[in-house]
C-alpha positions as CSV (number, residue, x, y, z in Angstrom):
1,X,-19.0,15.8,-4.9
2,X,-16.5,16.2,-2.3
3,X,-13.0,14.7,-3.0
4,X,-13.6,12.5,0.4
5,X,-16.5,11.1,-1.2
6,X,-14.5,10.0,-3.9
7,X,-11.2,9.1,-2.0
8,X,-13.0,6.3,0.1
9,X,-14.3,4.1,-2.8
10,X,-11.2,5.0,-4.8
11,X,-9.0,3.6,-1.7
12,X,-11.1,0.5,-1.3
13,X,-10.8,-0.3,-5.0
14,X,-7.1,0.5,-5.1
15,X,-6.8,-1.7,-1.9
16,X,-8.7,-4.6,-3.7
17,X,-6.7,-4.5,-6.7
18,X,-3.3,-4.5,-4.9
19,X,-4.8,-7.7,-2.7
20,X,-5.5,-9.3,-6.0
21,X,-2.1,-8.6,-7.6
22,X,-0.7,-9.8,-4.2
23,X,-2.4,-13.3,-4.3
24,X,-1.7,-13.6,-8.1
25,X,1.9,-13.1,-7.4
26,X,2.0,-15.5,-4.4
27,X,0.7,-18.2,-6.5
28,X,2.7,-17.4,-9.5
29,X,5.9,-17.4,-7.8
30,X,5.3,-20.9,-6.7
31,X,4.1,-22.2,-10.0
32,X,4.8,-19.9,-13.1
33,X,2.2,-19.7,-15.7
34,X,3.7,-20.6,-19.2
35,X,2.1,-20.5,-22.7
36,X,4.1,-23.6,-23.8
37,X,2.5,-26.1,-21.4
38,X,-1.0,-24.3,-21.2
39,X,-2.7,-27.5,-19.9
40,X,-0.8,-27.5,-16.8
41,X,-0.7,-23.7,-16.6
42,X,-4.4,-23.6,-16.6
43,X,-4.9,-26.2,-13.8
44,X,-2.5,-24.0,-11.9
45,X,-4.7,-21.0,-12.2
46,X,-7.5,-22.9,-10.3
47,X,-6.2,-22.3,-6.8
48,X,-7.7,-20.3,-3.8
49,X,-5.1,-17.5,-4.3
50,X,-5.9,-16.9,-8.2
51,X,-9.7,-17.2,-7.5
52,X,-9.5,-15.0,-4.6
53,X,-7.3,-12.7,-6.6
54,X,-10.3,-12.5,-9.4
55,X,-13.0,-11.9,-6.6
56,X,-11.0,-8.7,-5.0
57,X,-10.4,-7.8,-8.8
58,X,-13.9,-7.6,-9.7
59,X,-14.8,-6.1,-6.3
60,X,-12.3,-3.2,-7.3
61,X,-13.9,-2.6,-10.7
62,X,-17.4,-2.7,-9.5
63,X,-16.2,0.0,-7.3
64,X,-14.5,1.8,-10.1
65,X,-17.8,1.5,-12.2
66,X,-19.4,3.1,-9.0
67,X,-17.0,5.9,-9.3
68,X,-17.6,6.2,-13.0
69,X,-21.2,6.7,-12.6
70,X,-20.8,9.4,-10.0
71,X,-17.6,11.4,-10.3
72,X,-15.4,13.0,-12.9
73,X,-13.3,11.0,-15.0
74,X,-10.5,13.5,-14.7
75,X,-11.0,12.9,-10.8
76,X,-11.0,9.6,-10.6
77,X,-8.0,8.3,-12.6
78,X,-5.4,10.3,-10.9
79,X,-6.6,9.0,-7.3
80,X,-6.5,5.3,-8.7
81,X,-2.8,6.0,-8.9
82,X,-3.0,4.9,-5.0
83,X,-2.9,1.5,-6.6
84,X,0.9,1.8,-7.6
85,X,1.7,3.0,-3.9
86,X,-0.1,0.1,-2.4
87,X,1.5,-2.1,-5.0
88,X,5.1,-1.0,-4.0
89,X,4.2,-1.4,-0.1
90,X,3.2,-5.0,-0.8
91,X,6.2,-5.5,-2.9
92,X,8.8,-4.2,-0.1
93,X,6.9,-5.7,2.6
94,X,5.5,-9.2,1.4
95,X,8.1,-10.0,-1.3
96,X,10.9,-8.2,0.1
97,X,11.9,-6.4,-3.1
98,X,14.3,-3.7,-3.3
99,X,13.0,-0.2,-4.3
100,X,15.4,1.7,-6.5
101,X,15.8,5.7,-6.4
102,X,13.4,6.0,-9.3
103,X,10.9,3.9,-8.0
104,X,10.9,5.8,-4.7
105,X,10.8,9.2,-6.4
106,X,8.2,8.2,-8.7
107,X,6.1,7.3,-5.8
108,X,6.8,10.5,-3.8
109,X,5.6,12.3,-6.9
110,X,2.5,10.4,-6.9
111,X,1.8,11.3,-3.2
112,X,2.9,15.3,-4.4
113,X,0.3,14.7,-6.9
114,X,-2.6,13.3,-4.8
115,X,-2.0,16.0,-2.0
116,X,-2.5,18.7,-4.8
117,X,-5.5,16.8,-6.1
118,X,-7.0,17.1,-2.7
119,X,-6.5,20.8,-2.3
120,X,-8.3,21.3,-5.9
């Protein structure tokens, strides 16, 4: 199967995973999870952000299962590194996090790796 046929579900899966992480971070930034006060933390997890994140994560995993059924694992796993790139973008744009030189370098290495894989 062609790289593009894998890239489309992989990108959607990675985006869904990032949306899930972003929704969870938004909620847990407001009310942190704690094992010391589990009953209060449990009720703080039943929120639209947490439940929405779970839905996006489940959809991401269903796409991952589809990819596992139709493509080589050695091709799938490197492409799912797009999740790291999308998460860094969300961290900068939504959470206003500062990215250091090591994180930026790692992101560039991931992008270069994806470009190399797309040529393989």
